[in-house]
C-alpha positions in Angstrom: 0.0 0.0 0.0 1.2 3.5 -0.9 0.9 6.0 2.0 1.4 9.7 1.4 1.7 12.5 3.9 0.3 15.7 2.6 2.6 18.7 2.6 0.4 20.7 5.0 0.7 17.8 7.6 4.5 17.9 7.2 4.5 21.7 7.7 2.3 21.5 10.8 4.4 18.7 12.3 7.5 20.8 11.8 5.9 23.6 13.8 4.9 21.4 16.7 8.3 20.3 17.9 11.6 18.9 16.8 10.6 15.2 17.2 7.1 15.6 15.6 8.1 15.3 11.9 9.4 11.8 12.5 6.1 10.5 14.1 4.0 10.8 10.8 6.8 9.1 8.9 6.8 6.1 11.3 3.0 6.0 11.2 3.0 6.0 7.4 5.3 3.0 7.4 3.1 1.1 9.8 0.0 2.0 7.8 1.7 0.7 4.7 2.1 -2.7 6.4 -1.2 -2.6 8.3 -3.7 -0.4 6.5 -6.6 -1.2 8.8 -4.9 -0.1 12.0 -6.8 2.5 13.9 -10.5 2.8 14.8 -13.3 3.6 12.4 -14.6 7.2 12.4 -17.1 9.3 10.4 -17.5 9.6 7.5 -17.2 6.0 6.5 -13.8 5.1 5.1 -11.8 7.1 7.6 -9.7 5.7 10.4 -8.4 7.5 13.5 -5.0 6.5 14.8 -3.4 7.8 17.9 0.4 8.2 18.1 1.8 8.0 21.6 4.0 11.1 21.9 6.2 9.4 24.6 7.7 7.2 21.9 9.2 10.3 20.1 11.4 13.0 21.6 9.7 16.4 21.9 6.4 15.1 20.5 2.9 15.4 21.9 0.4 12.7 21.6 -1.1 13.0 18.1 -4.5 11.9 16.8 -4.4 11.4 13.0 -7.2 10.8 10.6 -6.4 8.5 7.7 -8.5 7.6 4.6 -8.4 4.2 3.1 
């Protein structure tokens, strides 16, 4: 599965802290291997994934919406 991170997400991540840009990259890699991870949300076809900020230096906990 091909997972893309939109430029505005990368820009926002860079403003949130030094460790934040790495978290979406790791999440994208996991989603490529496990596309159904996360919990269903509205509208149908969207998943919500929470990234534990403690796993990444200078990163808050992130909630990310992903489309399938």
